[in-house]
N, C-alpha and C positions, 0 to 999 in steps of 0.2 A: 124414695130419697127425699130428704128435707129441703128446705128452702136455701140452705147455706151454699150448696154447690150447684153450679150449672153442669150438665153432663159433659160438655166438651172440656171445660176447665178441670173437672173432677178426674177425667181419664188421662189428662195430659200431665198431671202432677207426678213427679218422680218417686215420691214416697208411696209405700204400699199402704192403702187406706181402706179401712172397713168401717161401715156404719153399724153400730151395735145398739139394740134397744135396751130397755130397762130390765128385760129378762135375760140379757146376754146373748140374744139371738142376732146373727148377722143379717142385716137387712139389705146391704149393698156393699160392693167392693169396686175399686177402680181397676183400670187395666194393668197398672203396675202390680197390684195384688195378684191378679190372675197369672201374669207373666212369672212372678216370683214362685208361685205354687208349681207351675209347669216345670220351671228350671230346677226345682228342688225335689222332684220326684213325687208330687202330690197332684196328679192330673184331675182327680175327683174334686179337689179343692178349687182347682182352676175352672172347671166346667160348672160345678154346682156348689158354689160357696154359700149361696143364699139359704138361710134356714139353719145353718150350722150354729150350734151354741158355743159361743166363744169362751164362756165360763168353763164348759166341759173340757175345751181344749187346754185351758189353763190348769184345770184340775189334773188332767192327764200329765201335764208337764211337771207337776209337783213331785212325781215319783222319779223324775230324771235327775241327772247329776246337777243341773242348775235349777233344782226345784224351788229354791228360795226366791229366785227371780220370777218364776211363774206365779207363785203365791202372791208376791208383791204386785205383779201386773194385775191379777184379778182384784186385789184389794183396792188398787188405785182406780180401776175402772168403776168399781162400785161406789167409791167415795165421790167420784165426779157425778155418777148417775144419781146418787142420793143427795147431791147438793152440798156435801161437806167441803168440797173444794172445786174450783172452776177448772183446774188443769192438773195433770199428773204427768211426770216425766220419769223415764227409767232408761239407763244404759245397761245393756246385758250382752253376754257373750253367747253365741250360738256355735256349739261344737258339732263337727262332723268328722268321719274318719279321714277325710282328705284335707280339711282346712278348719281354721278357726276364724269366725266372723263376729264383728261387733255391730250392734244396732242401737239406735236411739228410738225409744217408744214414747209417743206423745198422745195423751188422751185429752180431748177438748169437748165440752158440752155444746150441743147444737141448739141454736135458737129455732125452735119449731113448736107446733101444737102438741107434739108427743115428746116424751122423754127419750133422748138418744144421745150418743156420743160418737165422735169420730176418733177411731184408734188408728194412728199412723205409725209405720216402722220405716226408719231410714238407715241404710247401710253406712256405718261410720267406721268401717274397718281400716281404711287408709289413715284417717285422722287418729284413730286409736293406736294403730301401730306406730305412727309418728310420735304420739305421746309416750308410748311405752319405750320407744327407742330413746326419746329425750330423757325420760326418767332414768333409764339405765345409764345414759351418758352422765347425768347428774350424779348418779350413784358412784360411777367410776371416778368422776372428778372429785367427789367427796372422799373416796377411798384414797385416791392419789394425794389429795390434800392432807389427809390424816397420816398417811404412811410415808410421805416424802422425807428423804434423809436430811433436808435443810428446813429451817424454820420458815413458815409462811403465816402471814397475818393479813386480815382484811379490816380496813379502817374506813369509817364514814368520813369523806373529805369535807362535808359541810359541818358536822358536829365535832369532828376529830375524835369521836369515841370509837373504841374497838368494837368490831362485829364478831370476829372469830379468830382463833389461834389453833394451829395444828400441834400435834404431839411434839414434833421436833422443836418447835418454838418454845413450847412449855418446858422442854428438857433443858434448853439453853439457859433459862433463867431460874429453873427450879420451882416454878409455880404451877398449879393445876390450871386447866382451862377456866374452870369456874372462878378461881381466885383472880385471874387476869381480867375476866369479864365482870367481876363483882363491883360493888359500889365502893369498896375500900380503897380503890385507886392503885392496886398493885401493878396495873399495866404501866404506871409511870416509871417502873424499873427499866423500861425499854427506852426511856427518853433522857439519858444522862448527858447527852451532848446537844444542848439546845440549838447551837449554831448549825450543826450538821443536820438536825431534824428540820429546822426551818428551811434550810437550803433544799432538803429532800422534798418537802411538801410543796415548795414553790415550783420546783422542776415538774412535779406531778401535775400541778394545776396548769402550768404554762405550756408544757410540751407533751404531756400525756405519759412521759417516761422519766424515770429518775434513777440516779446512781450511775456507776457504782460510787458509794460514799461509805467511808469508814466511820463507825460510831462506837459507842460503849454502852453495854447493858450492865445492870447490877444484878447479880445472882441473889437468890433468896438468902444465902448464907453470907452475903456481903462482898463476895469476890467480884472484881471487875472482869467483864467478858468483852473482848474485842470482837466486833462483828462487821461484816461487809453487807451493805444494803443495796438491793436492786429492786425496782418496782415499776408498776405501770398503772395508769388510771383506767378503771373499767366503769361501765354504766350499768346501774342496777334498775330495779323497778321504778317506774315513773321518772326515768331519766336521772335518778339520783347518782352522784359520782362517788366512787369508792376507790381506795388505794389498795391494790394487790401488791404486797411487799414480800420479798424473799430475804431472809436473814441467815447468813452463813457465819458460823463460829470460827473466827480466825485467830483465836487466842494463841494457839501453838505457833502459828505462822508468825504472828507479831513478836512472840517471845524469841523465835529463831532470828527474826530480823534484828531485834535488839542485841542478841548475842553476836550476830555478824557485824552489826554496826560497832559494838564494843570492841570486837576483834580488829576492826578496821581503824578504830580511833584510839584504842588503849594498848599499852604494852602488856603482852600476855603475862609476863612474869611479875611485874611490880604494880600493875593496875594504873600506872601514871599515863597521861596522854603520850601518844607516840610522836614520831617525827612529823607525820602528816598533820596532826592537830597542832603541833608546835608551830609549824609554818603558817597555818591558817590563823591562829590566834596572834602570832606576831604581826601578821599583815593587818589584822584589826587594830592593833596598838599603833602601828605605823600610820594607818589611815586616821586614827584619832589624833595623833600628833600633828599631822598635816592640817587637820581641821582646827586644832587648838595647840599652837606651838608651845604654850605654857605647860602642857601635859608632858611629863617626863617619865621615862622608864629605862631600866637597865637589864641587859642580858648577861647572866653569869654562867659561864661554861665550866663544868666541874669534871675532874678526872681523879679517880681514886688511885693514889700513887702505888699501892702494892697489891692491886687486884690480881695481876697475873701470878704473883707468888701464891695467893690463895688457891687459884685454879691448879697450879702446877704441883703444889705440895699437899693440899687438903682435898682436892678433887673438885669436879664441876658442880656437884650437889652443894658443897660448901660455898662455892662461888655464887650459885643461884640464891642461896640463903643470905649471903652478904648483900647481893643486889636488892633483894626484897627489903632487908633492913635499911639500906640506904634510901630506898623510895619512901619507906615509912617515916624516916627522920626528916626528909625533905617536906613531906606532907605536914608533919608536925610543926615545921617552921613557918608554914603558911598561916601566920597569925595577923591580927590587926596591926601589930606593931610595925610590920614591914609593908603591909598592904596600904597603910595610910588611909586616905579618904577614898580609896578605890579597892575595896576588899575583894571584888570579883575579877580584878584585872591581873593580880599576881597568881602565878601558877608554877608548878614544877613539871618537867617532862623528862622521859628517858630518850636520849639521842641515839644510843647504841652502845653495846659492850658495857664498859664501866663508866661511860660518859653520860652525864646528866646536864640538864639546862634548868636554871632557876631564873624566872622572869619576875622582877620586882617592878610593879606598876604604881604610878602615882607618887613616886619619890620626888624629893626636892633638889637633890644635888648628887655629884660624884661622891661626896663625903658620906652621904647616907648609903650609897651603894657599897662603899667599903665597909661600913658598919654591918650591913647585912652579910657581906662576905666573911667578916670576922666571926659573926655569930654562927654562920654555917661551918666555918673551920672548927670552931669549938664544939659544935654539936656532932659533927661527923668524925671527930678525932677520939670520941669516947669509945672504949673497947666494945667490940661486937661479940656477944655470947653465942657463938656458933655451936652447932651440935657437937662437933668434935673437940673444939677448944676455943677460948677467947682469942680475938684477933683485933689489932688496932693498926691504924695507918693514918697518915695525913692526906690532905686533898689539895690538888693544884687547881686554882681558880683563875680564869680569865674574864675580865669585865669589858663589855662594850656598851656604851651609852646610846640609847635610841635617839633619833632626831632626824631632821631633814638631811643633814650632811652625812648621816651614817648609812643611808640607803635603805633597801628593803630587807625582808627577813633573811634571805640568803647571805647578804652582805654582813648583816649583824652577827649571824652565827659564825661566818667565816672570821670576822674580826675577833669575836670572843674566843673562838677556837685558837686563833693565832696567839692571842694574849695568854691563853692557858698553856700552850706549848712553850712560850717564853718563860712562864712561871716554872714549868718543869725543868727547863734548861738551867735555870738559876738554882735549882734545888727543890726538894720536896716541901710541901706545905706552904707555898707562896701564893700570893694574890697579886696579879698584875693587871693594870688598866691598859687597854689597847691604845696605841698611837700609830700613826701612819708609817713610822720608820720600821715598825715590826712587820708590816705588810711588805715593805720594800725588801727587808731581810728575807722574809719567807719566799717572796718571788725570786730573789736571787738564789736562794737555797734550792728552789725547784729547778731553776735553770742549771745550777751546778749538778744536781742529781741526774737530770736528763743528759747532760754532757758527759758526766762521769761514766754512764753506762756505755758510752762509745769510746771513751778515752783509751782503754786497753787496745781495742781493735784498731784505732787510728794511731797508735804508738805515740800518744801525747804524754804519757807518763815516763818518767826517767828515775833512775836510782842514783843518788849522790852518796858519797862515802866520806865520813869525817874521821880523821885519825884519832886513835887512843894511844898515848905515849907513856913511856916509862919516865917518871919524874926525875929519877936520878941520872939517867943518861940522855933523855930527850929523844930517844929513838922510838919509832912507830912499832907497836907490838900488835895492834888490832885496828879494825875500823868498824864504825856503826853505819849500817845501811839506812838511808833516809830517803823517802819517796818525795818527788817533786812533780808538779804539773804545770806545764806551760800551755795554756789554752790559746788557740789562734785568735780568738775574739776577746775573751776576758783577760788574757794575759797570764802572768805568773800568779798562781793561786797559792795561798798559804796552806800548809797542811792543817793548821788549826781551824781552817774554814771547811775544807773538803773531807778530812778524815772523820769528823763526827757524823757527817751526812752519809759517808760510806758505811760507818758502823750502824746507823739507824736503818738504812735500807738493805743491809746485808751484802752490799757490794764489796765490803772489806774482805770478804772471804776469797773471791777470785783475785782481788788486788793483792791481798796478803800472800797467797800462793805464788803469784807472779813475782813479787819482790823476793820471796824465799828462793825461788828457782834461779832468778837472775843473779842474786848475791852468791849462791853456791857456784854457779858457772863462772862468774867473774873472779872469784877466789882462785879457781882452777886456772884461769887464763893468766892471772898474776904469777902463779907458781911456775907456769911454763915460761913466762916472759923473763922473770928474774927472781928465782927463789931466795936469793940472798937478802933482798930488801922488801920482798913481798910480805904483807901482814900475815902473821901466823894464824890469825882467825878472823872471822867476820861475825858481827853481832846484828841480829835481825829482831825487830819488835813484833810481839804477838798482841793481837787485839782480843777483846772480850768475846767477840763472835767466834773467833778462831778457837779459843779455849773450850767453848761449848761443844765443838766438834768431836773432842775426845779422840777415839781411835782413828777417825778420819784424818785428824791432824798428824798423828803418828805416821800414818801411811804417806802423807804428803811430804813429811820430813825425810823419811826413808827414800822415797822416790827422788827427791832433789839431791840427796847425798850420793845416791847410786849414779844418777845421770852425770854428775860432775866428777865422779870418782874422788870424792872428798871424804877424808876421815871425819867421823862424827865429832871428835874432840875439837876440830877446827871450826865448828858451828856453835855459836852462842845465841840463845833465845832470851830476849828481854821481856819482862812483864812487870806491871806495877802491883804494889800491895793492894790497891783498891780493886783491881780485877781479881786478885786471889781471894779477897774477902767476900766477893759476891757469892761464891760457892766454895767454901773452904774444903769440903770433902772431895768434891769433883776436881778442884784444882790440885790437891795433893796427889790424887790418883794419876792425873795427867803428868805432873812433874816427875813423879817416880817413874812413869813409863818412859819419858824423855831421857831421864838420867840413866835409865837401864840400858839404853842404846848408845850411851856415851856422849850425848849432847850436853854442853855446858849451859848452865842456867844463871841468869843475872836478874836481881831485883832492881828495877829502875825507879827513879824519883824517890829514893829512900829518905824518910824523914817527913814526908807530906801526909802520911797516914796516921792512924791512931794506935796501932798495935804492932809496930815494926819489929820490935825485939822478939815478939812471939812468932812472927813469920820466919825470922832468921833461925829460930830454934826448931820449928816444926816442918820446914820445907827444905828440900835438898838444893839450896842455892850454892853456887861456886863464887859468884861475884856480887858485890853490892855497889850500886852507883848512887853516890850521895847527891841529892838534889842541889841544883845551882843556887837555890835561895840561901843555903848555908854558906856557899862559897863567896857569894857577892858581899855578904856582911862580915866576913872574917876579920877584916882590918878595922871595921867601924864599931863593932859591938862585941865586947868581951864575953858577954853571955853566949853569943853565937859561937865564938871561938871555943869556949869551954865545952859546949854541947857537941860541936864538931870533933873536938879532940877525943871526947869520951866515945863518940860513935865510931871513929876510926879504930880506937883501941878495942872495942867490942868486936868489930868485924874481923880485924886481924887476929885477935885471940881465938875466934871461932874457926880459924883456918881458912877464911875467905879472903879474896882479893878486894881491895877498896879502890874505887875509881871516883875521882872528883869531877863533877860535871860543871860546865860553864866557866872554866878557868880562862881569864882574860888578862891577867897581870903577873909579872914576875914575882911581885911581893906575895901574891897568893900561893905561888909554887913553893917559895921558901917556907911559908907557914905550914903548908900541907906536908912538906918533907919533914919539918920539925915534929909534927905530930904523928908521923909514921905512915902517911898515905903513900901508896906506891905508884898509882897510875892517875893520869889526868886526861881530860878531854875538854876542848874549848877553842875559841877563836885564837888564843895565844899560839896554839900549835897548828891550827889549820881550819879553815872553813870547810863545810861540805863541798866536795868537788866531784867532777865526773871521773869515771874509772880510769880513763886514758891519762889523766893528769896526776894521778895519785903518786905513782912510783917516782916520777921525775921531780914532783914537788917535795917529797919527803927526803928521798935519797939517803936513807939511814938503814942500818942493819937491823933486821927484826930479831925478836927474842920470844920467850914463852908467852902464851896467852894469859891475860889477866883473869 
């Protein structure tokens, strides 16, 4: 053995070491070599290793499965022996039926007087298995990276240059991996939201984690791609920081969110802002007014006057078509002329049904608000070319001016809505500016409505009766039933105040049926009390809402007559020409049905409509009641006298009875008799009175009904 190893040190080394001379002959081995030989089934190598030719051992291994490694080992030993290199290293695998082991072979030239090398073998199986496992893990990670369903990218946090992109990330933006990693800068397609990217990178550097942050990528074809980013900082070789980022394509989700947001903020049919957005934007304008009192705006509440007619006659599809057209016209009116210096402040919104709100921001005065309302009236009154037919109508508009005194959004809308209803009350196509008296009237109307719902139950309503007399004899021949209301707190309420509310709310239907029933029963009581002076008939007014009931009204009339055991000819129903003309065909069918059961019919307020003579010709009226406006001016206006005279002549010539309303002076009676009018009604003959007073107050003999 050469000078390099001392025997004790040589034998204590864990590596299996053999000293090989220049002929390849083994000159010495250490104890680890012998032990390895014994443990691996080569006892002769363990006992007599000296003299074995190592080259022959290598040559024998060339024919084995790992022959290339045996040939490399022999060549390496020879290179060191021949001085071509001072060291040689080789890692090789040693197979056996039971296991697979890895070794590291090291050949080192010895410093001695003879040429020799130390050939050592170290078992590195554990290390190699760990390396293999690590390599497999890296392979699996790479496979997961490549096949992940979400985009993944790796970025150098120092240089901010991309390191790698997986397939899903490439698919999101439509570029190949080489294009994204190339020098042309296609990776910049991932950085379309600089603010979001800077925030993302700062989080990664400061905390090690970043996201979730929404950003935008640009696809190769130019499309915007919404993405959700999540990432973490990882440490690479030499401690270099990298950003591991996960990119999820959320384009569909964002589109759905936009649709849901639009559904929450826009009216589905017209595309205009809905009530929620209307309130939000009005609040913004109110806040702006508080900050700058000189800033002025107006809220215009619009209601299409004949929309219900479209729905009822042409169908809901036509109604929807009309609403869409209304929204388009309102949008068209949002021009710089009404927006003034605040083009982004004015807007239109759909409030609900056929009600729209137009907000004019940055205006100078009430006068300018009225100008805008006039322009809207003009625009919205142009006929609408619906699919089925053209249709036109006016619009009722209420205006409320914004300001500190006007309150918030809800108060503004309430005020504009109140003004709009005032406009409708005054007739179609009107524009009304809100004032506080309207609110007072509305508040009172609401109180009346609430009280009216309980009035029947609490027996607060009463029926008074006003005589209708024969002008020639002065005797009572009939009475008109008139409803009155004495409220315990509000006092006596005029029918002109509560009847329109009853009509609007539908309460007129139960009230009307109650009046009809009470009138029939009272007529029967009078007949039992004193048939000689009792009125021959009773006249009851019909409302528009009752007329719409059709057959239901016929049944109510029959029931009232039967309950009172009253002949149908003793009941007269009064209705105005205006109510008839609301639905001419339906009214004619109803009146023919009432006439068929023997009920008498009277046209009330004759002369206040526009086609009265046509009504007399086409409908089965028995009596015509001439409006008191004619009677009042008989002695003062010869033209009125002439018209009244002609009217009475037409009525009587058609075989109908004429009744003059509002007679208050004997001179009027004389003039009416002279022109041939037979019957009269008014304060001259008697005011409306309770039933118990009627017979004693009149005390006259009855005759035939008018």
